[in-house]
C-alpha positions in Angstrom: 174.6 130.7 107.0 171.6 128.9 105.4 169.2 131.1 103.4 165.8 130.2 102.2 164.2 132.1 99.4 160.7 133.0 100.3 159.8 132.9 96.6 160.8 129.4 95.4 162.0 127.8 98.8 165.6 127.4 97.3 168.3 127.1 99.8 171.6 128.8 99.7 174.7 128.9 101.9 176.3 132.3 102.3 179.5 132.8 104.2 179.0 134.9 107.5 182.2 136.8 107.0 180.7 138.2 103.7 177.8 139.8 105.5 178.1 143.2 107.3 178.8 143.0 111.1 175.4 144.7 111.7 172.3 145.7 109.9 170.5 144.4 106.8 171.8 142.6 103.6 170.0 141.7 100.5 170.5 138.6 98.3 168.9 138.0 94.9 167.9 134.3 94.3 169.5 133.1 91.1 166.4 130.8 90.5 163.4 133.1 90.8 165.2 136.4 90.9 163.3 137.4 94.1 165.3 139.7 96.5 165.8 138.1 100.0 166.2 140.3 102.8 168.8 139.1 105.5 168.8 140.7 108.9 172.2 140.4 110.3 172.4 139.9 114.2 174.2 142.6 116.1 176.9 141.2 118.3 176.9 144.4 120.3 173.1 144.2 121.0 173.2 140.5 121.7 175.9 141.0 124.5 174.2 143.9 125.9 170.7 142.4 126.3 171.8 139.2 128.1 172.2 135.4 127.6 168.5 135.0 126.6 168.8 137.2 123.6 172.1 135.6 122.5 170.5 132.1 122.7 167.4 133.3 120.6 169.7 134.9 118.1 172.0 131.8 117.7 168.8 129.7 117.0 167.9 131.8 114.0 171.4 131.9 112.6 172.5 128.3 113.3 173.8 126.7 110.2 174.6 122.9 109.5 176.9 121.1 107.3 175.5 120.0 103.8 173.8 116.6 104.2 173.1 117.0 108.0 169.9 115.3 109.0 168.1 117.8 111.1 165.1 117.3 113.5 162.9 119.6 115.8 161.2 118.1 118.9 158.3 119.6 120.8 157.8 117.5 124.0 157.2 119.1 127.4 157.5 115.9 129.4 161.3 115.5 130.1 161.3 111.7 130.2 159.7 111.3 126.7 161.8 114.2 125.2 165.0 112.4 126.4 163.8 109.2 124.9 163.0 110.8 121.6 166.3 112.7 121.5 168.2 109.4 122.2 166.3 107.7 119.4 166.9 110.5 116.8 170.5 110.9 117.7 170.9 107.1 117.2 169.4 107.7 113.7 172.0 110.3 112.9 169.9 113.6 113.3 171.1 116.7 114.9 168.3 117.5 117.4 166.8 120.9 118.5 164.2 121.6 121.0 161.3 123.9 120.5 158.7 125.1 123.2 156.5 127.5 121.3 155.8 129.1 117.9 158.4 131.7 118.1 161.0 128.9 118.5 160.0 127.0 115.3 159.6 130.3 113.3 163.1 131.3 114.4 164.5 127.9 113.4 163.0 127.7 110.0 164.1 131.3 109.1 167.3 130.0 107.8 167.0 126.2 107.7 164.4 123.8 106.5 164.3 120.7 109.0 163.9 117.3 107.7 161.8 115.9 110.6 159.5 117.3 113.2 158.1 115.4 116.2 155.2 117.0 118.1 154.1 115.2 121.3 150.7 115.7 122.9 150.2 114.7 126.6 146.5 114.2 127.5 143.4 114.5 125.5 143.7 118.2 124.6 146.6 119.9 122.9 148.2 122.8 124.8 148.2 126.3 123.2 152.0 126.1 122.5 151.5 122.9 120.5 148.4 124.2 118.6 150.3 127.4 117.5 153.2 125.2 116.4 150.8 123.2 114.2 149.3 126.3 112.8 152.8 127.5 111.8 153.6 124.2 110.1 150.3 124.2 108.2 151.1 127.9 107.0 154.4 126.9 105.3 154.5 127.0 101.5 153.4 123.7 100.1 156.7 123.0 98.2 158.6 123.5 101.6 156.1 121.5 103.7 156.5 118.3 101.4 160.0 118.3 102.1 159.4 118.0 105.9 158.2 114.9 107.7 155.9 115.6 110.6 155.3 113.0 113.2 152.5 113.5 115.8 152.9 111.5 119.1 149.5 111.1 120.7 148.0 108.9 123.3 145.5 107.5 120.8 147.9 107.7 117.9 147.6 104.9 115.2 150.5 104.9 112.6 148.1 102.9 110.3 145.5 105.6 110.2 146.4 108.0 107.6 143.2 110.2 108.0 144.1 110.6 111.7 147.5 112.0 110.6 146.0 114.3 108.1 143.5 115.8 110.6 146.4 116.7 112.8 148.4 118.2 110.1 151.1 115.6 110.0 152.5 112.8 107.9 152.4 110.1 110.8 150.6 109.7 114.0 152.1 107.3 116.5 151.5 106.2 120.1 154.1 106.9 122.8 154.7 103.1 123.0 155.9 103.3 119.4 158.8 105.6 120.2 161.2 102.5 121.0 160.5 101.3 117.6 160.9 104.7 115.9 163.8 103.5 113.5 161.7 100.9 111.8 158.5 103.0 111.7 160.1 106.0 110.2 162.0 103.9 107.5 158.8 102.5 106.1 156.8 105.8 106.5 159.6 107.8 104.7 159.3 105.3 101.7 155.7 105.6 101.5 155.8 109.4 101.4 158.5 109.3 98.9 156.4 107.2 96.5 153.4 109.6 96.9 155.5 112.7 95.9 157.9 110.9 93.5 156.0 112.1 90.4 155.5 115.5 91.7 159.3 116.1 92.3 160.3 114.3 89.0 158.1 116.7 87.1 159.2 119.8 88.9 162.8 118.7 88.2 162.1 118.4 84.4 160.3 121.8 84.4 163.2 123.5 86.0 165.8 122.0 83.5 163.5 123.2 80.7 163.4 126.8 82.2 166.9 127.2 83.3 
């Protein structure tokens, strides 16, 4: 199980068999010493409340092998969603779909996703999309900088950094750019890495001096 410290955003992997079968467990972060509360899902309750509850619980407690590239996709339009998933799987990502703020909140509870793609159809964003954007904006700065957010918009311009900033994303693209996603992401990742290179290097040095 992936555990994220709410104090310093460090991620830890804890074997589920070491946790109680039901109830609440606590874990002290070795880095910042903050006590992390781990709510262990009840198998009994999951089975008794139906398939929907099981699916929701499994989202929150899903874990990935170290080094796995992970992506979340919000896209109500099925054809575009299928195309995005195909492109991302081809790039080696484990893809999960989200439909509302509760979905992304559950997903991020135990895992920091590397990539998020948000798709807006039409001139106005739907409430679900707006709420997801608000959640992303509410993340701790250190955590947010580790995530690359792409906003797919009818008027998206991947060369317009101010447009991306106004939408709370790292990059905005047009739906017509999806077929060229591999090349676009490659250059965009490099650009972001250069922007935050000094920040991450300085933080690493500070952590070495402290610990």
